[in-house]
N, CA and C atoms of all chains as a GROMACS GRO file, in nm:
protein
  615
    1MET      N    1  -1.749  -0.477   1.302
    1MET     CA    2  -1.627  -0.532   1.190
    1MET      C    3  -1.529  -0.481   1.117
    2THR      N    4  -1.649  -0.447   1.032
    2THR     CA    5  -1.663  -0.368   0.906
    2THR      C    6  -1.618  -0.239   0.892
    3ASP      N    7  -1.700  -0.167   1.012
    3ASP     CA    8  -1.677  -0.030   1.023
    3ASP      C    9  -1.441   0.028   1.015
    4ARG      N   10  -1.454  -0.102   1.056
    4ARG     CA   11  -1.272  -0.118   1.141
    4ARG      C   12  -1.176  -0.100   0.997
    5ARG      N   13  -1.266  -0.111   0.916
    5ARG     CA   14  -1.184  -0.142   0.789
    5ARG      C   15  -1.170  -0.038   0.722
    6ARG      N   16  -1.003   0.003   0.700
    6ARG     CA   17  -1.001   0.176   0.572
    6ARG      C   18  -1.040   0.142   0.511
    7HIS      N   19  -1.098   0.292   0.424
    7HIS     CA   20  -1.142   0.295   0.322
    7HIS      C   21  -1.068   0.230   0.205
    8HIS      N   22  -0.937   0.276   0.208
    8HIS     CA   23  -0.857   0.183   0.053
    8HIS      C   24  -0.825   0.016   0.064
    9ASP      N   25  -0.893   0.004   0.176
    9ASP     CA   26  -0.852  -0.207   0.159
    9ASP      C   27  -0.930  -0.234   0.128
   10MET      N   28  -1.004  -0.256  -0.020
   10MET     CA   29  -1.063  -0.244  -0.061
   10MET      C   30  -1.094  -0.449  -0.048
   11GLY      N   31  -1.013  -0.512  -0.087
   11GLY     CA   32  -0.977  -0.636  -0.172
   11GLY      C   33  -1.120  -0.740  -0.142
   12GLY      N   34  -1.131  -0.728  -0.245
   12GLY     CA   35  -1.247  -0.846  -0.148
   12GLY      C   36  -1.390  -0.804  -0.158
   13LEU      N   37  -1.460  -0.697  -0.184
   13LEU     CA   38  -1.602  -0.620  -0.105
   13LEU      C   39  -1.622  -0.671  -0.264
   14PRO      N   40  -1.804  -0.694  -0.242
   14PRO     CA   41  -1.878  -0.724  -0.318
   14PRO      C   42  -1.913  -0.614  -0.359
   15ASP      N   43  -1.927  -0.509  -0.407
   15ASP     CA   44  -1.994  -0.366  -0.463
   15ASP      C   45  -1.789  -0.340  -0.585
   16SER      N   46  -1.708  -0.459  -0.565
   16SER     CA   47  -1.627  -0.358  -0.606
   16SER      C   48  -1.586  -0.356  -0.741
   17GLU      N   49  -1.628  -0.314  -0.880
   17GLU     CA   50  -1.602  -0.332  -1.003
   17GLU      C   51  -1.550  -0.408  -1.031
   18PRO      N   52  -1.511  -0.527  -1.184
   18PRO     CA   53  -1.440  -0.550  -1.230
   18PRO      C   54  -1.291  -0.488  -1.202
   19VAL      N   55  -1.123  -0.549  -1.242
   19VAL     CA   56  -1.027  -0.514  -1.295
   19VAL      C   57  -1.049  -0.515  -1.450
   20PRO      N   58  -1.002  -0.380  -1.525
   20PRO     CA   59  -1.036  -0.380  -1.645
   20PRO      C   60  -0.883  -0.424  -1.688
   21THR      N   61  -0.887  -0.541  -1.767
   21THR     CA   62  -0.720  -0.661  -1.777
   21THR      C   63  -0.724  -0.517  -1.934
   22ARG      N   64  -0.750  -0.459  -2.009
   22ARG     CA   65  -0.707  -0.470  -2.135
   22ARG      C   66  -0.646  -0.308  -2.109
   23GLU      N   67  -0.495  -0.279  -2.155
   23GLU     CA   68  -0.414  -0.218  -2.178
   23GLU      C   69  -0.456  -0.107  -2.187
   24HIS      N   70  -0.397   0.023  -2.154
   24HIS     CA   71  -0.432   0.174  -2.178
   24HIS      C   72  -0.311   0.247  -2.196
   25LEU      N   73  -0.332   0.363  -2.244
   25LEU     CA   74  -0.238   0.475  -2.306
   25LEU      C   75  -0.231   0.538  -2.185
   26PHE      N   76  -0.120   0.585  -2.119
   26PHE     CA   77  -0.119   0.730  -1.998
   26PHE      C   78  -0.069   0.871  -2.120
   27GLU      N   79  -0.129   0.919  -1.997
   27GLU     CA   80  -0.100   1.109  -2.061
   27GLU      C   81   0.016   1.127  -2.026
   28PRO      N   82   0.104   1.220  -2.114
   28PRO     CA   83   0.218   1.292  -2.063
   28PRO      C   84   0.305   1.280  -1.897
   29TRP      N   85   0.169   1.405  -1.866
   29TRP     CA   86   0.116   1.356  -1.668
   29TRP      C   87   0.198   1.302  -1.595
   30GLU      N   88   0.129   1.228  -1.672
   30GLU     CA   89   0.107   1.050  -1.612
   30GLU      C   90   0.271   0.998  -1.603
   31LYS      N   91   0.263   0.964  -1.686
   31LYS     CA   92   0.429   0.904  -1.700
   31LYS      C   93   0.531   1.051  -1.663
   32ARG      N   94   0.520   1.182  -1.653
   32ARG     CA   95   0.606   1.244  -1.622
   32ARG      C   96   0.603   1.197  -1.379
   33VAL      N   97   0.509   1.180  -1.422
   33VAL     CA   98   0.477   1.144  -1.217
   33VAL      C   99   0.521   1.088  -1.202
   34ASP      N  100   0.519   0.973  -1.267
   34ASP     CA  101   0.557   0.793  -1.230
   34ASP      C  102   0.742   0.866  -1.198
   35ALA      N  103   0.761   0.949  -1.342
   35ALA     CA  104   0.904   0.972  -1.314
   35ALA      C  105   1.008   1.046  -1.187
   36ILE      N  106   0.894   1.113  -1.134
   36ILE     CA  107   0.936   1.224  -1.059
   36ILE      C  108   0.911   1.158  -0.915
   37LYS      N  109   0.855   0.992  -0.909
   37LYS     CA  110   0.848   0.951  -0.798
   37LYS      C  111   0.965   0.848  -0.802
   38ALA      N  112   1.001   0.792  -0.893
   38ALA     CA  113   1.140   0.714  -0.957
   38ALA      C  114   1.220   0.765  -0.829
   39LEU      N  115   1.223   0.916  -0.944
   39LEU     CA  116   1.366   1.016  -0.927
   39LEU      C  117   1.347   1.062  -0.766
   40LEU      N  118   1.245   1.044  -0.694
   40LEU     CA  119   1.257   1.115  -0.520
   40LEU      C  120   1.360   0.925  -0.466
   41SER      N  121   1.249   0.830  -0.525
   41SER     CA  122   1.371   0.718  -0.423
   41SER      C  123   1.432   0.656  -0.477
   42ASP      N  124   1.573   0.707  -0.585
   42ASP     CA  125   1.629   0.663  -0.608
   42ASP      C  126   1.768   0.666  -0.504
   43ASP      N  127   1.867   0.602  -0.488
   43ASP     CA  128   1.961   0.646  -0.370
   43ASP      C  129   2.015   0.747  -0.348
   44LYS      N  130   2.035   0.822  -0.479
   44LYS     CA  131   2.074   0.978  -0.457
   44LYS      C  132   2.042   1.052  -0.371
   45ARG      N  133   1.879   1.084  -0.426
   45ARG     CA  134   1.790   1.138  -0.354
   45ARG      C  135   1.791   1.110  -0.198
   46ASN      N  136   1.676   1.002  -0.260
   46ASN     CA  137   1.647   0.892  -0.092
   46ASN      C  138   1.593   0.981  -0.061
   47LEU      N  139   1.479   1.003  -0.099
   47LEU     CA  140   1.355   1.140  -0.095
   47LEU      C  141   1.208   1.022   0.020
   48LEU      N  142   1.162   0.981  -0.070
   48LEU     CA  143   1.070   0.919  -0.027
   48LEU      C  144   1.042   0.754  -0.028
   49THR      N  145   1.012   0.684   0.051
   49THR     CA  146   0.970   0.492  -0.008
   49THR      C  147   0.822   0.533  -0.066
   50THR      N  148   0.813   0.431  -0.129
   50THR     CA  149   0.679   0.379  -0.182
   50THR      C  150   0.572   0.356  -0.022
   51ASP      N  151   0.678   0.305   0.084
   51ASP     CA  152   0.516   0.318   0.188
   51ASP      C  153   0.494   0.455   0.238
   52GLU      N  154   0.630   0.536   0.241
   52GLU     CA  155   0.540   0.706   0.259
   52GLU      C  156   0.409   0.738   0.150
   53MET      N  157   0.441   0.683   0.045
   53MET     CA  158   0.342   0.759  -0.068
   53MET      C  159   0.223   0.662  -0.097
   54ARG      N  160   0.248   0.542  -0.001
   54ARG     CA  161   0.144   0.473  -0.014
   54ARG      C  162  -0.012   0.513   0.075
   55ARG      N  163   0.119   0.548   0.202
   55ARG     CA  164   0.082   0.589   0.340
   55ARG      C  165  -0.070   0.722   0.291
   56GLY      N  166   0.033   0.800   0.196
   56GLY     CA  167  -0.016   0.951   0.152
   56GLY      C  168  -0.174   0.967   0.095
   57ILE      N  169  -0.186   0.776  -0.012
   57ILE     CA  170  -0.246   0.815  -0.072
   57ILE      C  171  -0.402   0.792   0.010
   58GLU      N  172  -0.369   0.685   0.099
   58GLU     CA  173  -0.462   0.653   0.209
   58GLU      C  174  -0.497   0.742   0.290
   59ASP      N  175  -0.412   0.842   0.314
   59ASP     CA  176  -0.492   0.965   0.436
   59ASP      C  177  -0.591   1.081   0.314
   60LEU      N  178  -0.576   1.040   0.211
   60LEU     CA  179  -0.658   1.176   0.115
   60LEU      C  180  -0.742   1.149   0.181
   61GLY      N  181  -0.789   1.024   0.257
   61GLY     CA  182  -0.987   1.042   0.308
   61GLY      C  183  -1.068   0.992   0.184
   62ALA      N  184  -1.135   0.896   0.195
   62ALA     CA  185  -1.296   0.836   0.108
   62ALA      C  186  -1.233   0.929  -0.038
   63ASP      N  187  -1.344   1.015   0.016
   63ASP     CA  188  -1.364   1.142  -0.074
   63ASP      C  189  -1.255   1.085  -0.135
   64ALA      N  190  -1.165   1.158  -0.181
   64ALA     CA  191  -1.097   1.203  -0.289
   64ALA      C  192  -1.009   1.115  -0.322
   65TYR      N  193  -1.024   1.012  -0.283
   65TYR     CA  194  -0.956   0.799  -0.314
   65TYR      C  195  -0.974   0.786  -0.402
   66GLU      N  196  -1.165   0.852  -0.400
   66GLU     CA  197  -1.263   0.826  -0.546
   66GLU      C  198  -1.267   0.928  -0.634
   67ARG      N  199  -1.264   1.026  -0.578
   67ARG     CA  200  -1.259   1.171  -0.727
   67ARG      C  201  -1.130   1.105  -0.786
   68TYR      N  202  -1.007   1.079  -0.724
   68TYR     CA  203  -0.935   1.082  -0.822
   68TYR      C  204  -0.897   0.994  -0.893
   69ASN      N  205  -0.797   1.003  -1.053
   69ASN     CA  206  -0.746   0.916  -1.044
   69ASN      C  207  -0.593   0.820  -1.017
   70TYR      N  208  -0.589   0.744  -1.117
   70TYR     CA  209  -0.423   0.667  -0.989
   70TYR      C  210  -0.343   0.780  -0.962
   71TYR      N  211  -0.324   0.830  -1.084
   71TYR     CA  212  -0.179   0.943  -1.081
   71TYR      C  213  -0.229   1.086  -1.044
   72GLU      N  214  -0.306   1.065  -1.006
   72GLU     CA  215  -0.421   1.222  -0.930
   72GLU      C  216  -0.332   1.175  -0.803
   73ARG      N  217  -0.364   1.068  -0.759
   73ARG     CA  218  -0.352   1.010  -0.622
   73ARG      C  219  -0.218   1.099  -0.577
   74TRP      N  220  -0.119   0.990  -0.682
   74TRP     CA  221   0.008   0.989  -0.724
   74TRP      C  222   0.107   1.138  -0.654
   75ILE      N  223   0.081   1.194  -0.687
   75ILE     CA  224   0.065   1.334  -0.726
   75ILE      C  225   0.044   1.420  -0.604
   76SER      N  226  -0.068   1.394  -0.521
   76SER     CA  227  -0.126   1.454  -0.403
   76SER      C  228  -0.122   1.394  -0.300
   77SER      N  229  -0.032   1.270  -0.249
   77SER     CA  230   0.004   1.223  -0.208
   77SER      C  231   0.220   1.252  -0.199
   78ILE      N  232   0.300   1.277  -0.270
   78ILE     CA  233   0.396   1.302  -0.329
   78ILE      C  234   0.441   1.392  -0.254
   79THR      N  235   0.352   1.529  -0.337
   79THR     CA  236   0.345   1.739  -0.279
   79THR      C  237   0.296   1.656  -0.122
   80ASN      N  238   0.221   1.619  -0.031
   80ASN     CA  239   0.241   1.669   0.091
   80ASN      C  240   0.361   1.598   0.175
   81THR      N  241   0.381   1.510   0.146
   81THR     CA  242   0.494   1.416   0.239
   81THR      C  243   0.605   1.542   0.181
   82LEU      N  244   0.655   1.580   0.035
   82LEU     CA  245   0.727   1.677   0.007
   82LEU      C  246   0.741   1.785   0.103
   83LEU      N  247   0.617   1.907   0.122
   83LEU     CA  248   0.584   1.996   0.234
   83LEU      C  249   0.622   1.985   0.326
   84GLN      N  250   0.553   1.834   0.419
   84GLN     CA  251   0.578   1.825   0.503
   84GLN      C  252   0.764   1.749   0.540
   85LYS      N  253   0.819   1.747   0.437
   85LYS     CA  254   0.987   1.716   0.452
   85LYS      C  255   1.023   1.809   0.430
   86LYS      N  256   0.964   1.932   0.423
   86LYS     CA  257   1.000   2.052   0.427
   86LYS      C  258   1.154   2.103   0.232
   87VAL      N  259   1.119   2.031   0.184
   87VAL     CA  260   1.155   1.965   0.043
   87VAL      C  261   1.112   2.106   0.013
   88PHE      N  262   1.011   2.179  -0.024
   88PHE     CA  263   1.000   2.289  -0.049
   88PHE      C  264   0.853   2.328   0.043
   89THR      N  265   0.821   2.543   0.056
   89THR     CA  266   0.688   2.523   0.131
   89THR      C  267   0.604   2.613   0.043
   90VAL      N  268   0.462   2.560   0.098
   90VAL     CA  269   0.356   2.613   0.003
   90VAL      C  270   0.322   2.689  -0.084
   91ASP      N  271   0.393   2.843  -0.022
   91ASP     CA  272   0.424   2.948  -0.063
   91ASP      C  273   0.510   2.955  -0.219
   92GLU      N  274   0.587   2.842  -0.204
   92GLU     CA  275   0.659   2.793  -0.307
   92GLU      C  276   0.600   2.736  -0.446
   93LEU      N  277   0.531   2.627  -0.383
   93LEU     CA  278   0.482   2.490  -0.455
   93LEU      C  279   0.427   2.663  -0.520
   94GLY      N  280   0.279   2.695  -0.440
   94GLY     CA  281   0.223   2.774  -0.537
   94GLY      C  282   0.225   2.916  -0.596
   95ARG      N  283   0.380   2.972  -0.637
   95ARG     CA  284   0.509   3.053  -0.678
   95ARG      C  285   0.445   2.944  -0.857
   96LYS      N  286   0.499   2.830  -0.841
   96LYS     CA  287   0.608   2.802  -0.909
   96LYS      C  288   0.455   2.748  -0.995
   97MET      N  289   0.420   2.695  -0.973
   97MET     CA  290   0.222   2.625  -1.057
   97MET      C  291   0.176   2.761  -1.109
   98ALA      N  292   0.182   2.852  -1.055
   98ALA     CA  293   0.136   3.001  -1.076
   98ALA      C  294   0.181   3.070  -1.235
   99GLU      N  295   0.333   3.020  -1.258
   99GLU     CA  296   0.478   3.046  -1.314
   99GLU      C  297   0.403   2.946  -1.375
  100ILE      N  298   0.370   2.846  -1.431
  100ILE     CA  299   0.401   2.779  -1.491
  100ILE      C  300   0.233   2.769  -1.584
  101GLU      N  301   0.144   2.783  -1.487
  101GLU     CA  302  -0.008   2.822  -1.630
  101GLU      C  303  -0.001   2.923  -1.600
  102ALA      N  304   0.102   3.074  -1.679
  102ALA     CA  305   0.070   3.179  -1.707
  102ALA      C  306   0.206   3.121  -1.836
  103ARG      N  307   0.296   2.999  -1.819
  103ARG     CA  308   0.396   3.013  -1.976
  103ARG      C  309   0.273   2.903  -2.093
  104GLN      N  310   0.195   2.810  -2.006
  104GLN     CA  311   0.092   2.757  -2.104
  104GLN      C  312   0.044   2.833  -2.149
  105GLU      N  313  -0.034   2.984  -2.073
  105GLU     CA  314  -0.135   3.014  -2.136
  105GLU      C  315  -0.082   3.099  -2.292
  106ASP      N  316   0.044   3.122  -2.276
  106ASP     CA  317   0.121   3.248  -2.350
  106ASP      C  318   0.098   3.081  -2.453
  107LYS      N  319   0.143   3.007  -2.426
  107LYS     CA  320   0.197   2.895  -2.566
  107LYS      C  321   0.031   2.836  -2.623
  108PRO      N  322   0.025   2.926  -2.754
  108PRO     CA  323  -0.139   2.844  -2.889
  108PRO      C  324  -0.110   2.673  -2.859
  109LEU      N  325  -0.245   2.608  -2.790
  109LEU     CA  326  -0.175   2.443  -2.768
  109LEU      C  327  -0.191   2.421  -2.922
  110MET      N  328   1.903  -1.312   1.217
  110MET     CA  329   1.737  -1.348   1.283
  110MET      C  330   1.693  -1.461   1.307
  111SER      N  331   1.623  -1.488   1.384
  111SER     CA  332   1.552  -1.593   1.433
  111SER      C  333   1.412  -1.663   1.373
  112ASN      N  334   1.359  -1.699   1.305
  112ASN     CA  335   1.240  -1.676   1.237
  112ASN      C  336   1.128  -1.794   1.334
  113ARG      N  337   1.047  -1.756   1.367
  113ARG     CA  338   0.903  -1.733   1.438
  113ARG      C  339   0.869  -1.890   1.448
  114PHE      N  340   0.850  -1.886   1.273
  114PHE     CA  341   0.772  -1.995   1.229
  114PHE      C  342   0.886  -2.063   1.140
  115ALA      N  343   0.805  -2.178   1.148
  115ALA     CA  344   0.898  -2.299   0.984
  115ALA      C  345   0.783  -2.339   0.901
  116ILE      N  346   0.796  -2.371   0.795
  116ILE     CA  347   0.669  -2.428   0.684
  116ILE      C  348   0.643  -2.513   0.751
  117GLY      N  349   0.535  -2.495   0.732
  117GLY     CA  350   0.408  -2.632   0.778
  117GLY      C  351   0.311  -2.544   0.858
  118ASP      N  352   0.354  -2.459   0.968
  118ASP     CA  353   0.316  -2.432   1.073
  118ASP      C  354   0.218  -2.322   1.055
  119SER      N  355   0.108  -2.348   1.119
  119SER     CA  356  -0.067  -2.304   1.126
  119SER      C  357  -0.004  -2.157   1.203
  120VAL      N  358  -0.092  -2.050   1.130
  120VAL     CA  359  -0.051  -1.921   1.222
  120VAL      C  360  -0.188  -1.885   1.150
  121ARG      N  361  -0.229  -1.807   1.253
  121ARG     CA  362  -0.339  -1.721   1.303
  121ARG      C  363  -0.273  -1.553   1.262
  122VAL      N  364  -0.342  -1.412   1.149
  122VAL     CA  365  -0.371  -1.334   1.131
  122VAL      C  366  -0.378  -1.236   1.274
  123ARG      N  367  -0.288  -1.169   1.348
  123ARG     CA  368  -0.386  -1.105   1.434
  123ARG      C  369  -0.527  -0.989   1.391
  124THR      N  370  -0.633  -1.009   1.482
  124THR     CA  371  -0.734  -0.932   1.467
  124THR      C  372  -0.726  -0.807   1.519
  125ALA      N  373  -0.593  -0.748   1.451
  125ALA     CA  374  -0.616  -0.593   1.501
  125ALA      C  375  -0.649  -0.476   1.371
  126PHE      N  376  -0.653  -0.341   1.388
  126PHE     CA  377  -0.709  -0.250   1.298
  126PHE      C  378  -0.639  -0.098   1.309
  127PRO      N  379  -0.491  -0.125   1.313
  127PRO     CA  380  -0.402  -0.009   1.317
  127PRO      C  381  -0.509   0.084   1.250
  128ALA      N  382  -0.473   0.225   1.322
  128ALA     CA  383  -0.509   0.353   1.247
  128ALA      C  384  -0.444   0.393   1.119
  129GLY      N  385  -0.292   0.369   1.124
  129GLY     CA  386  -0.240   0.389   1.050
  129GLY      C  387  -0.163   0.295   0.979
  130HIS      N  388  -0.108   0.297   0.881
  130HIS     CA  389  -0.059   0.207   0.710
  130HIS      C  390  -0.032   0.056   0.795
  131CYS      N  391  -0.102  -0.023   0.668
  131CYS     CA  392  -0.010  -0.102   0.754
  131CYS      C  393  -0.031  -0.191   0.588
  132ARG      N  394   0.007  -0.327   0.575
  132ARG     CA  395   0.069  -0.375   0.474
  132ARG      C  396  -0.096  -0.553   0.466
  133THR      N  397  -0.140  -0.560   0.556
  133THR     CA  398  -0.198  -0.708   0.636
  133THR      C  399  -0.333  -0.646   0.547
  134PRO      N  400  -0.406  -0.719   0.472
  134PRO     CA  401  -0.577  -0.702   0.412
  134PRO      C  402  -0.629  -0.744   0.535
  135PHE      N  403  -0.735  -0.670   0.498
  135PHE     CA  404  -0.842  -0.664   0.585
  135PHE      C  405  -0.914  -0.706   0.626
  136TYR      N  406  -0.917  -0.851   0.533
  136TYR     CA  407  -0.988  -0.953   0.476
  136TYR      C  408  -0.941  -1.057   0.557
  137CYS      N  409  -0.769  -1.066   0.533
  137CYS     CA  410  -0.748  -1.144   0.618
  137CYS      C  411  -0.705  -1.188   0.751
  138ARG      N  412  -0.738  -1.035   0.839
  138ARG     CA  413  -0.702  -1.092   0.985
  138ARG      C  414  -0.786  -1.174   1.080
  139GLY      N  415  -0.770  -1.164   1.152
  139GLY     CA  416  -0.817  -1.329   1.216
  139GLY      C  417  -0.875  -1.489   1.166
  140LYS      N  418  -0.779  -1.487   1.091
  140LYS     CA  419  -0.796  -1.606   0.965
  140LYS      C  420  -0.659  -1.666   1.032
  141THR      N  421  -0.680  -1.864   0.965
  141THR     CA  422  -0.589  -1.925   0.992
  141THR      C  423  -0.534  -1.946   0.893
  142GLY      N  424  -0.408  -1.980   0.825
  142GLY     CA  425  -0.312  -2.004   0.706
  142GLY      C  426  -0.244  -2.134   0.777
  143THR      N  427  -0.182  -2.162   0.630
  143THR     CA  428  -0.038  -2.234   0.663
  143THR      C  429   0.114  -2.136   0.627
  144VAL      N  430   0.166  -2.200   0.676
  144VAL     CA  431   0.348  -2.105   0.641
  144VAL      C  432   0.356  -2.236   0.533
  145THR      N  433   0.359  -2.127   0.389
  145THR     CA  434   0.459  -2.260   0.250
  145THR      C  435   0.597  -2.148   0.230
  146ARG      N  436   0.620  -2.040   0.309
  146ARG     CA  437   0.780  -2.033   0.255
  146ARG      C  438   0.784  -1.863   0.323
  147TYR      N  439   0.916  -1.886   0.358
  147TYR     CA  440   0.992  -1.777   0.419
  147TYR      C  441   1.064  -1.671   0.348
  148CYS      N  442   0.983  -1.584   0.330
  148CYS     CA  443   1.064  -1.445   0.225
  148CYS      C  444   1.138  -1.404   0.229
  149GLY      N  445   1.255  -1.379   0.346
  149GLY     CA  446   1.346  -1.359   0.359
  149GLY      C  447   1.331  -1.183   0.469
  150ASP      N  448   1.419  -1.099   0.524
  150ASP     CA  449   1.341  -1.009   0.637
  150ASP      C  450   1.394  -0.890   0.564
  151PHE      N  451   1.316  -0.823   0.570
  151PHE     CA  452   1.284  -0.690   0.555
  151PHE      C  453   1.244  -0.589   0.623
  152ARG      N  454   1.261  -0.464   0.594
  152ARG     CA  455   1.200  -0.351   0.695
  152ARG      C  456   1.042  -0.341   0.724
  153ASN      N  457   0.989  -0.280   0.829
  153ASN     CA  458   0.859  -0.271   0.822
  153ASN      C  459   0.813  -0.170   0.735
  154PRO      N  460   0.708  -0.184   0.678
  154PRO     CA  461   0.644  -0.035   0.620
  154PRO      C  462   0.560   0.002   0.682
  155GLU      N  463   0.569  -0.008   0.778
  155GLU     CA  464   0.446   0.025   0.921
  155GLU      C  465   0.606   0.161   0.963
  156GLU      N  466   0.695   0.141   0.955
  156GLU     CA  467   0.777   0.240   1.007
  156GLU      C  468   0.869   0.317   0.885
  157LEU      N  469   0.869   0.212   0.729
  157LEU     CA  470   0.882   0.367   0.646
  157LEU      C  471   0.769   0.443   0.574
  158ALA      N  472   0.703   0.362   0.648
  158ALA     CA  473   0.580   0.459   0.629
  158ALA      C  474   0.553   0.668   0.645
  159TYR      N  475   0.624   0.636   0.777
  159TYR     CA  476   0.650   0.737   0.877
  159TYR      C  477   0.776   0.785   0.904
  160GLY      N  478   0.885   0.738   0.811
  160GLY     CA  479   1.000   0.833   0.728
  160GLY      C  480   1.109   0.755   0.805
  161VAL      N  481   1.095   0.670   0.895
  161VAL     CA  482   1.215   0.536   0.928
  161VAL      C  483   1.245   0.470   0.856
  162TYR      N  484   1.390   0.507   0.821
  162TYR     CA  485   1.437   0.431   0.699
  162TYR      C  486   1.518   0.316   0.670
  163ASP      N  487   1.586   0.282   0.829
  163ASP     CA  488   1.678   0.260   0.976
  163ASP      C  489   1.640   0.143   1.010
  164GLY      N  490   1.464   0.154   1.052
  164GLY     CA  491   1.420   0.060   1.170
  164GLY      C  492   1.479  -0.112   1.104
  165ALA      N  493   1.409  -0.217   1.216
  165ALA     CA  494   1.486  -0.306   1.220
  165ALA      C  495   1.417  -0.418   1.075
  166ARG      N  496   1.516  -0.536   1.088
  166ARG     CA  497   1.395  -0.610   0.940
  166ARG      C  498   1.320  -0.673   1.015
  167SER      N  499   1.238  -0.712   0.944
  167SER     CA  500   1.171  -0.843   1.031
  167SER      C  501   1.143  -0.971   0.902
  168ALA      N  502   1.100  -1.074   0.991
  168ALA     CA  503   1.081  -1.218   0.905
  168ALA      C  504   0.946  -1.157   0.789
  169VAL      N  505   0.964  -1.220   0.715
  169VAL     CA  506   0.806  -1.199   0.608
  169VAL      C  507   0.792  -1.359   0.583
  170TYR      N  508   0.675  -1.382   0.578
  170TYR     CA  509   0.612  -1.534   0.559
  170TYR      C  510   0.526  -1.490   0.422
  171ARG      N  511   0.515  -1.663   0.372
  171ARG     CA  512   0.366  -1.687   0.240
  171ARG      C  513   0.272  -1.746   0.343
  172VAL      N  514   0.155  -1.670   0.339
  172VAL     CA  515   0.111  -1.756   0.370
  172VAL      C  516  -0.046  -1.816   0.314
  173ARG      N  517  -0.113  -1.955   0.343
  173ARG     CA  518  -0.182  -2.017   0.266
  173ARG      C  519  -0.287  -1.980   0.298
  174PHE      N  520  -0.408  -1.999   0.246
  174PHE     CA  521  -0.521  -1.989   0.332
  174PHE      C  522  -0.630  -2.039   0.224
  175ALA      N  523  -0.728  -2.135   0.292
  175ALA     CA  524  -0.865  -2.157   0.196
  175ALA      C  525  -0.955  -2.024   0.145
  176GLN      N  526  -0.972  -2.059   0.022
  176GLN     CA  527  -1.046  -1.940  -0.007
  176GLN      C  528  -1.212  -1.920   0.069
  177THR      N  529  -1.232  -2.051   0.058
  177THR     CA  530  -1.319  -2.075   0.188
  177THR      C  531  -1.364  -1.974   0.298
  178ASP      N  532  -1.253  -2.034   0.358
  178ASP     CA  533  -1.222  -2.002   0.512
  178ASP      C  534  -1.183  -1.811   0.502
  179LEU      N  535  -1.123  -1.772   0.408
  179LEU     CA  536  -1.095  -1.600   0.400
  179LEU      C  537  -1.226  -1.572   0.359
  180TRP      N  538  -1.381  -1.592   0.295
  180TRP     CA  539  -1.497  -1.516   0.225
  180TRP      C  540  -1.594  -1.699   0.256
  181PRO      N  541  -1.711  -1.663   0.336
  181PRO     CA  542  -1.761  -1.679   0.398
  181PRO      C  543  -1.876  -1.766   0.280
  182ASP      N  544  -1.887  -1.703   0.185
  182ASP     CA  545  -1.984  -1.731   0.130
  182ASP      C  546  -1.900  -1.702  -0.055
  183TYR      N  547  -1.810  -1.797  -0.006
  183TYR     CA  548  -1.715  -1.856  -0.163
  183TYR      C  549  -1.813  -1.910  -0.218
  184ASP      N  550  -1.799  -1.982  -0.370
  184ASP     CA  551  -1.855  -2.045  -0.386
  184ASP      C  552  -1.798  -2.116  -0.526
  185GLY      N  553  -1.644  -2.091  -0.500
  185GLY     CA  554  -1.490  -2.145  -0.620
  185GLY      C  555  -1.528  -2.279  -0.552
  186PRO      N  556  -1.421  -2.336  -0.622
  186PRO     CA  557  -1.383  -2.475  -0.611
  186PRO      C  558  -1.329  -2.477  -0.422
  187ALA      N  559  -1.400  -2.568  -0.363
  187ALA     CA  560  -1.343  -2.608  -0.255
  187ALA      C  561  -1.185  -2.598  -0.205
  188HIS      N  562  -1.110  -2.666  -0.269
  188HIS     CA  563  -0.962  -2.667  -0.297
  188HIS      C  564  -0.941  -2.456  -0.287
  189ASP      N  565  -0.952  -2.431  -0.365
  189ASP     CA  566  -0.922  -2.283  -0.396
  189ASP      C  567  -0.794  -2.227  -0.278
  190LYS      N  568  -0.760  -2.172  -0.297
  190LYS     CA  569  -0.636  -2.066  -0.226
  190LYS      C  570  -0.604  -1.939  -0.239
  191CYS      N  571  -0.535  -1.924  -0.114
  191CYS     CA  572  -0.503  -1.756  -0.180
  191CYS      C  573  -0.350  -1.753  -0.109
  192ASP      N  574  -0.253  -1.688  -0.148
  192ASP     CA  575  -0.150  -1.689  -0.077
  192ASP      C  576  -0.093  -1.530  -0.040
  193ILE      N  577  -0.094  -1.499   0.016
  193ILE     CA  578  -0.090  -1.327   0.121
  193ILE      C  579   0.072  -1.338   0.190
  194GLU      N  580   0.192  -1.264   0.140
  194GLU     CA  581   0.258  -1.212   0.160
  194GLU      C  582   0.238  -1.167   0.330
  195ILE      N  583   0.317  -1.209   0.492
  195ILE     CA  584   0.230  -1.122   0.581
  195ILE      C  585   0.358  -1.060   0.664
  196TYR      N  586   0.410  -0.982   0.744
  196TYR     CA  587   0.563  -1.010   0.851
  196TYR      C  588   0.500  -1.039   0.937
  197GLU      N  589   0.645  -1.085   1.002
  197GLU     CA  590   0.638  -1.188   1.131
  197GLU      C  591   0.500  -1.114   1.285
  198HIS      N  592   0.530  -0.991   1.227
  198HIS     CA  593   0.469  -0.927   1.377
  198HIS      C  594   0.283  -0.989   1.410
  199TRP      N  595   0.263  -0.948   1.255
  199TRP     CA  596   0.102  -0.998   1.268
  199TRP      C  597   0.074  -1.120   1.258
  200LEU      N  598   0.158  -1.230   1.268
  200LEU     CA  599   0.087  -1.350   1.298
  200LEU      C  600   0.122  -1.410   1.441
  201VAL      N  601   0.057  -1.525   1.528
  201VAL     CA  602   0.070  -1.575   1.680
  201VAL      C  603   0.028  -1.799   1.493
  202GLY      N  604   0.113  -1.798   1.662
  202GLY     CA  605   0.146  -1.957   1.613
  202GLY      C  606   0.035  -2.005   1.721
  203GLU      N  607  -0.104  -2.131   1.579
  203GLU     CA  608  -0.139  -2.158   1.627
  203GLU      C  609  -0.113  -2.323   1.699
  204ASP      N  610  -0.170  -2.319   1.814
  204ASP     CA  611  -0.170  -2.499   1.814
  204ASP      C  612  -0.243  -2.626   1.731
  205ALA      N  613  -0.136  -2.687   1.673
  205ALA     CA  614  -0.149  -2.792   1.592
  205ALA      C  615  -0.280  -2.882   1.659
   0.00000   0.00000   0.00000
């Protein structure tokens, strides 16, 4: 029966690590991902439900699920869902990412 | 919307393993608990997760389980409980 458990559904597994209860700071990009999600789900846009985002995270596969941190899972799922919904294309996304990367290289840290 | 279950009813979570998104934790499937609250009617996350935003609303219940029923090796106090909010289509009535 255990093999029918989906990877993300790990409540109560004996090898789960304890949940860290200490507050921690978020990176600026993580806050931005949170804001993007809120804007996509608002009444004006209504492009993405939390359920769709959860589904996308669950469908990343066990390997990516373990490798990505919390907001990396979010942005991966958001990206895949928006591609499926034709909000932007793979080509548009690729070009935009290259453009932003080039902008960062021009700017001394 | 008429509710199939009332507070105090004994209910069993369906032993089902759908491949897609659902909100019913694996660890409570097939387990029996008691309805303690009707939480309201909500759209089905199993539809919302796939772009169906206007599906029918369904009753959600808070169901109380004994921890010793959920976990065979539970070593905490015998009266410990676990409350889980579950959509109606995941529940079947148990004869009292």
